[in-house]
N, C-alpha and C positions, 0 to 999 in steps of 0.2 A: 560356512556357517551352518549349524544344524537347524532344522526347522523348529519353529516355536510351537509348543503344545501347551494348551491350558486344560488342566483337569479341574473341573469346577464341581464342588460338592454343593448341592442345593437341597433345601427342605426345611421343615419346621420341627425343631427338636421338642416343641411343646405338643406335638400331635403324634405321639407314639412312633410308629414305623416310618412316618414322613421324614424323620430325622436320619434315615439310612444314609443319604448322600453325605451329610455332615460327618457322621461317624466313620464312614468308609474313607473319606479323604483325610481325616485325622489319623487313621491307621496307616494309610498309604504314605503320609508325610514322614513316617518314622523309617522309611526305607530309602536306600540310595537311589537317586533318580538321574537320568542322563541330562547332560547340558541341554538347555533349551526347554526343559519341562518345568512348568510352574503349577503347583497344587494350591488351590485357594478354596477356603470355606466361605461360600457366599450366603449360605443359609437362605433367608427369605428375601435377600436384597437383589432381586432380578435386574433392577435398573442399573445397579453397579456392575453386574456381569455384562450387560449390554455395552456399557461404556468401556469396560476393561477390554472387550473384544476389539475395540477400535485401535488398540495398540498393535494389531497385525499378527494374528496367530494363524499358522498353517492348519492346525487341527484343534478342535474343541472336543473334549470328552466331558459330557454332563453325567454326573453320578447322582442318581435320584431314585426315590420310590416310584415304581412303575407298575400300575395295575393293568394286567393284561389277561387275567383270568386263570393264571396258573396257581400252583400250590404256594402258600406263603414261604418266602425264602428263595424261590426260584429266581435265578439270575438271567438277565437278558442283555445281549449286546445288539443294539439296533443302530443301523447307519441311517441317518436322516437323508431323505432324498434331496437332490439338488433342487433348490427353489422352494423347499418346504417352508423356509422362513417367510416367504412372500404371502403364503396363504394361511398360516397358523395364527392362532391367538387373536383373531379379529372379530370374535363374536360380539355382536352388538354395535359394530362399527358400520356406519352407513357409507354410501358411495363417496369416495374422496376423503374419507376419514382414515386416520391411522389406527394402530392397535389400541384397544381399550386398556388403559394402564391403571393398575392398582399396585403400588410399590410393595405390598406385602402378600399379594396373591398372584404372582406372575408365573405361569406355567412355562416350561421350556419353549413351547410354541410361541407364546407371547414375547418372550425374551428375543427369540430369533426374528420375530416380526419387527420388533423395535429396532433390532440391529440392522435389519434391512433398510428401515427408514433412516436410521442414523448414517449408514454408509452412503445412501443416496444423497443425503444432505451434506456430507463431509468429504466425499470422494474416497473414503477408506474402503478397504477390501475385507469382506467377511471371511471367516475360515473356509478353506477349500474343502475341508472334511469335518463333519459333525457326527459324533457317535454318542449314544446314550448307553451307559452302563447302569441298568436298572435292576431293581429287586422287587419282587411281588410282595406287597405289604400284607400283614394279617389284620392290623388295626391302625387306623389313622384318626382315632378319637382323641380328645384331650387327655394328656398324660405324658410324663417324661419317661423315656426308656424304650428300647426296642423289644419287640416280642422275641421269644426264644428262637423261632426259625429265622427271623431276619437278623438277629444278633449273630447266629451261627453262620450266616451268609457273608458277613463282613470280611473275615479273612479270605474267603474264597473270591470275593470281589477284588480284594487287594491283589491277590495272585493273578486274577484275570487282567487287572489294570497293568501290573508289572509285565505280564506277557505281552500285552498290547503295546506297551512302551518298549518292548524288546530288551528287557534288562535281565542280568543274571539273577539267579536265585538270591533271596535276601541274605542267606548265610555266606555268600561269596563276597570277596572284597570288591569294593566299588567306590564311587565318589562319595564325599561326605554327605550326611543327611542334610536335607533342606528344611528350613523352618516353615511350618504351616502358616500361611498368611491369611488373616481375616480382613474382610473389607470393613471400613468404618460404618 
């Protein structure tokens, strides 16, 4: 059985370049993907992502706008440190409290912190490996559509994801396309 991989597009399409993850997974879903790979547009539904991860994935790839100080459109591949989910996203939580949850403003750190709490409560196992495929945004103010440098990075991010998933080039024969699934 091949390992299960979840590629999760996250972000808010109403905040300009914050919609990068959503656009990138939409483009990725048009390509053949290996068995065991699921591509899902989660948008701003971080709680749904945390619950989806309880289904037992070996690897999680979060695709998101990621401000790290580079030029707009710069792509990053970041491997989350083991145990990062235990400490992230808990701003404002006091001793003994879980992550602060706001269903529409959950950062990847908050999602991973919630996942840690859910796994502890259910006995589920979190993904063994978590990667962030990020893009430096130019503008995350109200507005629909990606800036030019971030839009230009989408095909490069798709290529990066396909390479990460160890797939042949998109023009080569492969398994049938998979439908992009959106969470309710």
